[in-house]
DSSP file (Angstrom, degrees, kcal/mol; ACC not computed):
  #  RESIDUE AA STRUCTURE BP1 BP2  ACC     N-H-->O    O-->H-N    N-H-->O    O-->H-N    TCO  KAPPA ALPHA  PHI   PSI    X-CA   Y-CA   Z-CA
    1    1 A Q              0   0    0      0, 0.0    26,-1.5     0, 0.0     2,-0.4   0.000 360.0 360.0 360.0 146.3   21.7  -84.1   46.7
    2    2 A V  E     -A   26   0A   0     24,-0.2     2,-0.4    96,-0.1    24,-0.2  -0.996 360.0-155.0-129.1 123.7   18.7  -86.4   47.6
    3    3 A Q  E     -A   25   0A   0     22,-2.2    22,-2.3    -2,-0.4     2,-0.4  -0.856  10.7-163.4-101.3 140.6   15.3  -84.9   48.6
    4    4 A L  E     -A   24   0A   0     -2,-0.4   114,-0.5   112,-0.4     2,-0.4  -0.972   9.0-175.4-123.5 134.5   13.0  -87.0   50.7
    5    5 A V  E     -A   23   0A   0     18,-2.3    18,-2.8    -2,-0.4     2,-0.2  -0.965   9.7-157.8-131.0 118.0    9.3  -86.6   51.3
    6    6 A E  E     +A   22   0A   0     -2,-0.4     2,-0.3    16,-0.2    16,-0.2  -0.592  16.8 166.7 -93.0 157.2    7.4  -88.7   53.7
    7    7 A S  E     +A   21   0A   0     14,-2.2    14,-2.7    -2,-0.2   113,-0.1  -0.950  42.4  67.9-154.9 166.5    3.6  -89.3   53.6
    8    8 A G        +     0   0    0      1,-0.3    11,-0.3    -2,-0.3    14,-0.1   0.305  60.8 134.1  99.4  -0.5    1.0  -91.5   55.1
    9    9 A G        +     0   0    0     12,-0.1    -1,-0.3     9,-0.1     2,-0.3  -0.220  23.4 120.2 -70.5 170.5    1.1  -90.5   58.8
   10   10 A G  E     -d  122   0B   0    111,-0.9   113,-3.0   110,-0.1     2,-0.5  -0.987  60.4 -49.4 164.6-164.7   -2.0  -89.9   60.8
   11   11 A L  E     +d  123   0B   0     -2,-0.3     2,-0.3   111,-0.2   113,-0.2  -0.893  53.9 165.7-108.9 128.5   -4.1  -90.8   63.7
   12   12 A V  E     -d  124   0B   0    111,-2.4   113,-2.3    -2,-0.5     2,-0.1  -0.986  34.5-110.5-142.5 148.4   -4.9  -94.5   64.3
   13   13 A Q  E >   -d  125   0B   0     -2,-0.3     3,-2.2   111,-0.2    73,-0.2  -0.500  49.5 -85.2 -77.0 152.9   -6.3  -96.6   67.1
   14   14 A A  T 3  S+     0   0    0    111,-2.6    73,-0.2     1,-0.3    -1,-0.1  -0.293 120.1  30.3 -56.4 132.6   -4.1  -99.2   68.9
   15   15 A G  T 3  S+     0   0    0     71,-2.9    70,-0.6     1,-0.3    -1,-0.3   0.205 100.5 113.2 100.3 -13.6   -4.1 -102.3   67.0
   16   16 A G    <   -     0   0    0     -3,-2.2    70,-2.4    70,-0.2     2,-0.3  -0.048  59.1-119.3 -82.4-177.4   -4.5 -100.6   63.6
   17   17 A S        +     0   0    0     67,-0.2     2,-0.3    68,-0.2    67,-0.2  -0.941  21.7 179.5-129.3 144.9   -2.3 -100.2   60.6
   18   18 A L  E     - B   0  83A   0     65,-2.1    65,-3.2    -2,-0.3     2,-0.5  -0.978  16.2-147.2-137.2 155.0   -0.7  -97.4   58.7
   19   19 A R  E     - B   0  82A   0    -11,-0.3     2,-0.3    -2,-0.3    63,-0.2  -0.951  13.7-159.8-126.3 115.1    1.6  -97.4   55.7
   20   20 A L  E     - B   0  81A   0     61,-2.6    61,-2.5    -2,-0.5     2,-0.4  -0.671   5.9-162.9 -90.0 146.1    4.2  -94.7   55.4
   21   21 A S  E     -AB   7  80A   0    -14,-2.7   -14,-2.2    -2,-0.3     2,-0.5  -0.939   8.5-161.5-127.0 150.3    5.8  -93.8   52.1
   22   22 A C  E     -AB   6  79A   0     57,-2.0    57,-1.7    -2,-0.4     2,-0.5  -0.969   8.0-160.0-131.4 116.2    9.0  -91.9   51.3
   23   23 A A  E     -AB   5  78A   0    -18,-2.8   -18,-2.3    -2,-0.5     2,-0.4  -0.832  11.8-161.4 -99.1 133.3    9.5  -90.4   47.8
   24   24 A A  E     +A    4   0A   0     53,-2.7     2,-0.3    -2,-0.5   -20,-0.2  -0.876  12.2 174.7-114.6 145.2   13.0  -89.6   46.8
   25   25 A S  E     +A    3   0A   0    -22,-2.3   -22,-2.2    -2,-0.4     2,-0.6  -0.932  44.1  49.3-139.6 167.5   14.3  -87.4   44.1
   26   26 A G  E    S+A    2   0A   0     -2,-0.3   -24,-0.2   -24,-0.2     3,-0.1  -0.910  95.3  27.3 106.7-122.3   17.7  -86.3   43.1
   27   27 A R  S    S-     0   0    0    -26,-1.5     2,-0.3    -2,-0.6   -24,-0.1  -0.186 108.8 -57.2 -77.2 173.7   20.5  -88.7   42.6
   28   28 A T    >   -     0   0    0      1,-0.2     3,-1.6     2,-0.1     4,-0.2  -0.292  49.6-157.9 -59.2 110.9   20.0  -92.4   41.6
   29   29 A F  G >  S+     0   0    0      1,-0.3     3,-1.8    -2,-0.3    -1,-0.2   0.816  84.8  65.5 -62.5 -35.6   17.8  -93.8   44.4
   30   30 A S  G 3  S+     0   0    0      1,-0.3    -1,-0.3    44,-0.2    -2,-0.1   0.636  92.0  63.5 -68.6 -13.2   18.8  -97.3   43.9
   31   31 A N  G <  S+     0   0    0     -3,-1.6     2,-0.4     2,-0.1    -1,-0.3   0.603  93.2  84.7 -84.5  -6.9   22.4  -96.6   45.0
   32   32 A Y  S <  S-     0   0    0     -3,-1.8     2,-0.4    -4,-0.2    68,-0.2  -0.733  71.4-136.7 -99.8 136.9   21.2  -95.6   48.4
   33   33 A A  E     -E   99   0B   0     66,-2.5    66,-2.6    -2,-0.4     2,-0.4  -0.733  31.3-147.3 -82.0 145.1   20.4  -97.6   51.6
   34   34 A M  E     -EF  98  51B   0     17,-2.4    17,-3.1    -2,-0.4     2,-0.3  -0.862  17.5-177.9-119.5 143.4   17.2  -96.4   53.1
   35   35 A G  E     -EF  97  50B   0     62,-2.6    62,-2.2    -2,-0.4     2,-0.4  -0.974  20.8-142.9-143.4 158.6   16.0  -96.1   56.7
   36   36 A W  E     +EF  96  49B   0     13,-3.2    12,-2.8    -2,-0.3    13,-1.8  -0.977  23.8 175.2-117.3 126.7   13.2  -95.2   58.9
   37   37 A F  E     -EF  95  47B   0     58,-2.7    58,-3.6    -2,-0.4     2,-0.3  -0.884  10.2-158.3-126.9 160.2   13.7  -93.5   62.2
   38   38 A R  E     -EF  94  46B   0      8,-2.5     8,-3.2    -2,-0.3     2,-0.4  -0.977   5.9-164.0-138.7 157.0   11.4  -92.1   64.7
   39   39 A Q  E     -E   93   0B   0     54,-2.1    54,-2.6    -2,-0.3     6,-0.2  -0.952   6.0-162.1-146.0 121.7   11.4  -89.6   67.6
   40   40 A A    >   -     0   0    0      4,-0.4     3,-2.7    -2,-0.4    52,-0.1  -0.675  44.9 -74.8 -95.4 155.9    8.9  -89.1   70.3
   41   41 A P  T 3  S+     0   0    0      0, 0.0    -1,-0.1     0, 0.0     3,-0.1  -0.225 119.0   4.8 -46.8 117.9    8.5  -86.0   72.5
   42   42 A G  T 3  S+     0   0    0      1,-0.3     2,-0.3    -3,-0.1    -3,-0.0   0.500 113.7 103.8  88.1  -2.1   11.4  -85.9   75.1
   43   43 A K  S <  S-     0   0    0     -3,-2.7    -1,-0.3     1,-0.0     2,-0.1  -0.805  73.1-107.0-121.2 160.7   13.0  -88.9   73.6
   44   44 A E        -     0   0    0     -2,-0.3    -4,-0.4     1,-0.1     2,-0.2  -0.383  51.3 -81.8 -77.3 161.1   16.1  -89.6   71.4
   45   45 A R        -     0   0    0     -6,-0.2     2,-0.4    -2,-0.1    -6,-0.2  -0.440  50.4-150.1 -62.7 132.6   15.7  -90.6   67.8
   46   46 A E  E     -F   38   0B   0     -8,-3.2    -8,-2.5    -2,-0.2     2,-0.2  -0.896  13.4-121.3-116.0 128.3   15.1  -94.3   67.5
   47   47 A F  E     +F   37   0B   0     -2,-0.4   -10,-0.2   -10,-0.2     3,-0.1  -0.514  34.2 168.8 -67.4 133.0   16.1  -96.7   64.7
   48   48 A V  E     -     0   0B   0    -12,-2.8    13,-2.7     1,-0.4     2,-0.3   0.768  56.3 -28.2-111.4 -54.4   12.9  -98.3   63.2
   49   49 A A  E     -FG  36  60B   0    -13,-1.8   -13,-3.2    11,-0.3    -1,-0.4  -0.990  49.2-166.3-163.2 154.7   14.0 -100.2   59.9
   50   50 A A  E     -FG  35  59B   0      9,-1.9     9,-2.3    -2,-0.3     2,-0.4  -0.986   2.5-163.3-147.7 156.3   16.4 -100.1   57.1
   51   51 A I  E     -FG  34  58B   0    -17,-3.1   -17,-2.4    -2,-0.3     7,-0.2  -0.998  19.0-126.5-141.7 137.0   16.9 -101.6   53.7
   52   52 A R    >   -     0   0    0      5,-2.8     3,-2.1    -2,-0.4   -19,-0.1  -0.292  38.0 -96.0 -80.9 169.6   19.8 -102.0   51.5
   53   53 A W  T 3  S+     0   0    0      1,-0.3   -21,-0.1   -22,-0.2    21,-0.1   0.781 123.9  44.4 -62.1 -29.2   19.9 -100.9   47.9
   54   54 A S  T 3  S-     0   0    0    -23,-0.1    -1,-0.3     3,-0.0   -21,-0.1   0.455 103.3-127.0 -91.2  -1.1   19.1 -104.3   46.5
   55   55 A A  S <  S+     0   0    0     -3,-2.1    -2,-0.1     2,-0.2     3,-0.1   0.511  81.6 115.3  67.4   4.8   16.3 -105.0   49.0
   56   56 A A  S    S+     0   0    0      1,-0.2     2,-0.5    -5,-0.0    -1,-0.1   0.759  72.8  45.3 -76.0 -18.9   18.1 -108.2   49.8
   57   57 A Y        +     0   0    0     -5,-0.1    -5,-2.8     2,-0.0     2,-0.3  -0.981  64.4 170.5-129.7 127.4   18.8 -107.1   53.3
   58   58 A S  E     -G   51   0B   0     -2,-0.5     2,-0.3    -7,-0.2    -7,-0.2  -0.941  10.4-163.4-129.9 154.7   16.5 -105.4   55.8
   59   59 A Y  E     -G   50   0B   0     -9,-2.3    -9,-1.9    -2,-0.3     2,-0.3  -0.983   1.8-161.3-140.8 149.5   16.8 -104.7   59.5
   60   60 A Y  E     -G   49   0B   0     -2,-0.3   -11,-0.3   -11,-0.2     2,-0.2  -0.953  23.6-116.0-130.7 145.6   14.5 -103.8   62.3
   61   61 A G    >>  -     0   0    0    -13,-2.7     3,-2.3    -2,-0.3     4,-1.3  -0.551  36.9-113.4 -75.2 151.6   14.6 -102.3   65.6
   62   62 A D  T 34 S+     0   0    0      1,-0.3     3,-0.2    -2,-0.2    -1,-0.1   0.810 113.2  58.8 -57.5 -31.9   13.7 -104.6   68.5
   63   63 A S  T 34 S+     0   0    0      1,-0.2    -1,-0.3     3,-0.0   -15,-0.1   0.673 114.8  34.7 -73.6 -14.9   10.5 -102.7   69.4
   64   64 A V  T X> S+     0   0    0     -3,-2.3     3,-2.3   -16,-0.2     4,-2.2   0.475  81.0 128.5-118.2  -2.9    9.0 -103.1   65.9
   65   65 A K  T 3< S+     0   0    0     -4,-1.3     4,-0.1     1,-0.3   -16,-0.0  -0.298  81.7  12.9 -60.1 133.7   10.2 -106.6   64.8
   66   66 A G  T 34 S+     0   0    0      2,-0.4    -1,-0.3     1,-0.1     3,-0.1   0.322 125.4  61.6  85.1  -5.3    7.3 -108.7   63.6
   67   67 A R  T <4 S+     0   0    0     -3,-2.3    17,-1.8     1,-0.2     2,-0.3   0.649  98.3  50.9-121.7 -36.3    4.9 -105.8   63.4
   68   68 A F  E  <  -C   83   0A   0     -4,-2.2    -2,-0.4    15,-0.2     2,-0.4  -0.814  59.3-166.3-110.5 150.8    6.6 -103.5   60.8
   69   69 A T  E     -C   82   0A   0     13,-2.3    13,-2.9    -2,-0.3     2,-0.4  -0.992   5.7-156.2-136.0 127.7    7.8 -104.2   57.3
   70   70 A I  E     +C   81   0A   0     -2,-0.4     2,-0.3    11,-0.2    11,-0.2  -0.852  19.8 167.9-104.7 140.1   10.1 -102.0   55.1
   71   71 A S  E     -C   80   0A   0      9,-2.2     9,-2.5    -2,-0.4     2,-0.3  -0.909  16.4-153.2-142.2 166.7   10.1 -102.3   51.3
   72   72 A R  E     -C   79   0A   0     -2,-0.3     2,-0.5     7,-0.3     7,-0.2  -0.998   9.8-158.3-146.7 146.2   11.5 -100.3   48.4
   73   73 A D  E  >> -C   78   0A   0      5,-2.7     5,-1.9    -2,-0.3     4,-0.9  -0.908   6.7-172.0-124.5  99.6   10.6  -99.8   44.8
   74   74 A N  T  45S+     0   0    0     -2,-0.5   -44,-0.2     1,-0.2   -45,-0.2   0.776  84.5  58.9 -66.2 -25.5   13.7  -98.6   42.9
   75   75 A A  T  45S+     0   0    0      1,-0.2    -1,-0.2    -3,-0.1   -46,-0.0   0.867 115.4  34.4 -69.7 -34.7   11.6  -98.0   39.8
   76   76 A E  T  45S-     0   0    0     -3,-0.4    -2,-0.2     2,-0.1    -1,-0.2   0.449 105.5-125.7 -97.9   1.2    9.4  -95.6   41.6
   77   77 A N  T  <5 +     0   0    0     -4,-0.9   -53,-2.7     1,-0.2     2,-0.4   0.919  66.3 126.9  58.2  45.8   12.0  -94.2   43.9
   78   78 A T  E   < -BC  23  73A   0     -5,-1.9    -5,-2.7   -55,-0.2     2,-0.4  -0.962  44.9-162.1-132.5 151.8   10.0  -95.0   47.0
   79   79 A V  E     -BC  22  72A   0    -57,-1.7   -57,-2.0    -2,-0.4     2,-0.3  -0.996  18.4-162.3-126.6 138.0   10.5  -96.7   50.3
   80   80 A N  E     -BC  21  71A   0     -9,-2.5    -9,-2.2    -2,-0.4     2,-0.5  -0.880  14.0-156.0-124.0 152.4    7.6  -97.8   52.3
   81   81 A L  E     -BC  20  70A   0    -61,-2.5   -61,-2.6    -2,-0.3     2,-0.5  -0.934  10.2-158.3-129.1 109.8    7.0  -98.8   56.0
   82   82 A Q  E     -BC  19  69A   0    -13,-2.9   -13,-2.3    -2,-0.5     2,-0.6  -0.751  11.7-164.2 -83.9 124.6    4.0 -101.0   56.6
   83   83 A M  E     +BC  18  68A   0    -65,-3.2   -65,-2.1    -2,-0.5     2,-0.2  -0.950  12.6 172.8-120.2 117.9    3.1 -100.7   60.2
   84   84 A N        +     0   0    0    -17,-1.8   -67,-0.2    -2,-0.6   -68,-0.2  -0.724  59.2  23.4-116.5 166.3    0.7 -103.3   61.8
   85   85 A S  S    S-     0   0    0    -70,-0.6    -1,-0.2    -2,-0.2   -69,-0.2   0.875  84.3-159.7  48.1  48.2   -0.5 -103.9   65.3
   86   86 A L        -     0   0    0    -70,-2.4   -71,-2.9    -3,-0.2   -70,-0.2  -0.248   8.2-159.0 -68.6 149.9    0.3 -100.4   66.2
   87   87 A K    >   -     0   0    0    -73,-0.2     3,-2.9   -72,-0.1     4,-0.3  -0.886  31.2-112.1-125.0 149.2    0.8  -99.5   69.9
   88   88 A P  G >  S+     0   0    0      0, 0.0     3,-1.6     0, 0.0    36,-0.3   0.828 117.9  64.3 -57.9 -25.1    0.5  -96.0   71.7
   89   89 A E  G 3  S+     0   0    0      1,-0.2   -49,-0.0    34,-0.1    -3,-0.0   0.594  87.5  68.7 -73.8  -3.6    4.2  -96.3   72.2
   90   90 A D  G <  S+     0   0    0     -3,-2.9    -1,-0.2    34,-0.1     2,-0.1   0.559  72.0 120.7 -84.4  -6.5    4.7  -96.2   68.4
   91   91 A T    <   +     0   0    0     -3,-1.6     2,-0.3    -4,-0.3    32,-0.2  -0.372  40.5 102.8 -62.6 129.7    3.5  -92.5   68.5
   92   92 A A  E    S- H   0 122B   0     30,-2.1    30,-2.4    -2,-0.1     2,-0.5  -0.957  77.2 -77.0 176.0 167.1    6.3  -90.3   67.1
   93   93 A V  E     -EH  39 121B   0    -54,-2.6   -54,-2.1    -2,-0.3     2,-0.4  -0.872  47.9-145.9 -88.1 128.5    7.4  -88.4   64.2
   94   94 A Y  E     -EH  38 120B   0     26,-3.2    26,-2.2    -2,-0.5     2,-0.4  -0.779  13.2-162.0-101.2 138.0    8.7  -90.8   61.7
   95   95 A Y  E     -E   37   0B   0    -58,-3.6   -58,-2.7    -2,-0.4     2,-0.3  -0.952  10.9-145.0-125.3 134.7   11.7  -89.8   59.4
   96   96 A C  E     -E   36   0B   0     -2,-0.4    21,-2.1   -60,-0.2     2,-0.3  -0.701  24.8-174.9 -88.3 147.9   12.9  -91.3   56.2
   97   97 A A  E     -EI  35 116B   0    -62,-2.2   -62,-2.6    -2,-0.3     2,-0.4  -0.982  12.9-152.0-143.8 153.7   16.7  -91.2   55.7
   98   98 A A  E     -EI  34 115B   0     17,-2.1    17,-2.0    -2,-0.3    16,-1.6  -0.985   5.8-165.4-132.1 142.3   19.1  -92.1   52.9
   99   99 A S  E     -E   33   0B   0    -66,-2.6   -66,-2.5    -2,-0.4     3,-0.3  -0.988  16.9-162.6-127.9 128.2   22.6  -93.3   53.0
  100  100 A S  S    S+     0   0    0     -2,-0.4     2,-0.2     1,-0.3    -1,-0.1   0.738  91.6  12.0 -74.4 -24.1   25.2  -93.4   50.3
  101  101 A S        -     0   0    0     11,-0.4     2,-0.5   -68,-0.1    -1,-0.3  -0.654  68.3-166.8-158.9  93.3   27.4  -95.8   52.2
  102  102 A V        -     0   0    0     -3,-0.3     5,-0.1    -2,-0.2     3,-0.1  -0.738  29.6-120.3 -86.7 125.4   26.3  -97.5   55.3
  103  103 A Y    >   -     0   0    0     -2,-0.5     3,-2.2     3,-0.2     9,-0.0  -0.422  45.5 -87.6 -62.7 139.8   29.2  -99.1   57.2
  104  104 A R  T 3  S+     0   0    0      1,-0.3    -1,-0.1     2,-0.1    -3,-0.0  -0.265 114.1  10.5 -56.0 125.5   28.6 -102.9   57.5
  105  105 A G  T 3  S+     0   0    0     -3,-0.1    -1,-0.3     1,-0.0     3,-0.2   0.450 107.1  92.2  86.7   1.5   26.5 -103.6   60.6
  106  106 A R    X   +     0   0    0     -3,-2.2     3,-1.3     1,-0.2    -3,-0.2  -0.027  35.8 119.4-119.8  30.6   25.6  -99.9   61.3
  107  107 A D  T 3  S+     0   0    0      1,-0.2    -1,-0.2    -5,-0.1   -58,-0.1   0.762  76.3  59.8 -69.2 -19.1   22.3  -99.6   59.4
  108  108 A Y  T 3  S+     0   0    0     -3,-0.2     2,-0.6   -61,-0.1    -1,-0.2   0.633  83.9  97.1 -79.2 -15.2   20.8  -98.7   62.8
  109  109 A A    X   -     0   0    0     -3,-1.3     3,-2.0     1,-0.1     4,-0.2  -0.646  61.8-155.1 -86.5 118.0   23.0  -95.7   63.3
  110  110 A S  G >  S+     0   0    0     -2,-0.6     3,-1.6     1,-0.3    -1,-0.1   0.799  92.0  66.5 -62.5 -28.2   21.5  -92.4   62.4
  111  111 A D  G 3  S+     0   0    0      1,-0.3    -1,-0.3    -3,-0.0    -2,-0.0   0.522  89.1  68.2 -69.1  -6.4   24.9  -90.8   61.8
  112  112 A E  G <  S+     0   0    0     -3,-2.0     2,-0.5    -6,-0.2   -11,-0.4   0.533  85.9  88.5 -82.8 -10.0   25.4  -93.2   58.8
  113  113 A Y    <   -     0   0    0     -3,-1.6   -14,-0.3    -4,-0.2   -79,-0.1  -0.831  53.9-171.7-106.6 129.8   22.6  -91.4   56.9
  114  114 A D        +     0   0    0    -16,-1.6     2,-0.3    -2,-0.5   -15,-0.2   0.816  69.1  41.4 -86.0 -39.8   23.3  -88.3   54.7
  115  115 A Y  E     -I   98   0B   0    -17,-2.0   -17,-2.1  -114,-0.0     2,-0.3  -0.884  62.0-171.9-124.3 146.5   19.8  -87.1   53.9
  116  116 A W  E     -I   97   0B   0     -2,-0.3  -112,-0.4   -19,-0.2   -19,-0.2  -0.976  16.8-132.1-138.4 147.6   16.6  -86.8   55.8
  117  117 A G        -     0   0    0    -21,-2.1  -112,-0.2    -2,-0.3     3,-0.1  -0.297  33.4-106.0 -85.7 178.2   13.1  -86.0   55.3
  118  118 A Q        -     0   0    0   -114,-0.5  -113,-0.1     1,-0.2   -23,-0.1   0.639  62.4-121.8 -82.5 -14.4   10.9  -83.5   57.2
  119  119 A G        -     0   0    0    -23,-0.1     2,-0.4     1,-0.0   -24,-0.2   0.015  13.3-120.5  95.4 161.7    9.1  -86.3   59.0
  120  120 A T  E     - H   0  94B   0    -26,-2.2   -26,-3.2  -113,-0.1     2,-0.3  -0.995  26.4-117.3-142.5 139.3    5.4  -87.3   59.3
  121  121 A Q  E     - H   0  93B   0     -2,-0.4  -111,-0.9   -28,-0.2     2,-0.5  -0.552  25.1-171.0 -80.5 131.4    3.5  -87.5   62.5
  122  122 A V  E     -dH  10  92B   0    -30,-2.4   -30,-2.1    -2,-0.3     2,-0.4  -0.998   5.4-176.5-121.5 126.8    2.0  -91.0   63.6
  123  123 A T  E     -d   11   0B   0   -113,-3.0  -111,-2.4    -2,-0.5     2,-0.6  -0.991   5.8-168.5-124.2 126.4   -0.3  -90.9   66.5
  124  124 A V  E     -d   12   0B   0     -2,-0.4     2,-0.3   -36,-0.3  -111,-0.2  -0.955  11.3-153.3-118.9 118.1   -1.7  -94.1   68.1
  125  125 A S  E      d   13   0B   0   -113,-2.3  -111,-2.6    -2,-0.6    -2,-0.0  -0.647 360.0 360.0 -95.9 153.4   -4.5  -93.8   70.5
  126  126 A S              0   0    0     -2,-0.3    -1,-0.1  -113,-0.2  -113,-0.1   0.461 360.0 360.0 -90.7 360.0   -5.3  -96.2   73.2
């Protein structure tokens, strides 16, 4: 089992920045690919970003490319999401997820992930 706890959400004005963190506990964190997803009211869960175990590969959803950066610290068992140039449409609950084995090319797919955090709310005001 892997337990995931997100933090860092909040209210920010458009154009501002937030940094989300996800603390993992349980099994060896470095063995897992990690992802961030988000879900806005009335919308489906959306892929935001993912990073492989070695941090050599990272992937981003089209709507956040160039604005968000995912990183991980295997020594601290954390994965972070730096969000810059935030827009009102970034408002959502953000979820951290862990996968023991992501099929090649499917880092964006929520069904590839085995464990999920409870989520943290991000609200961007216009």
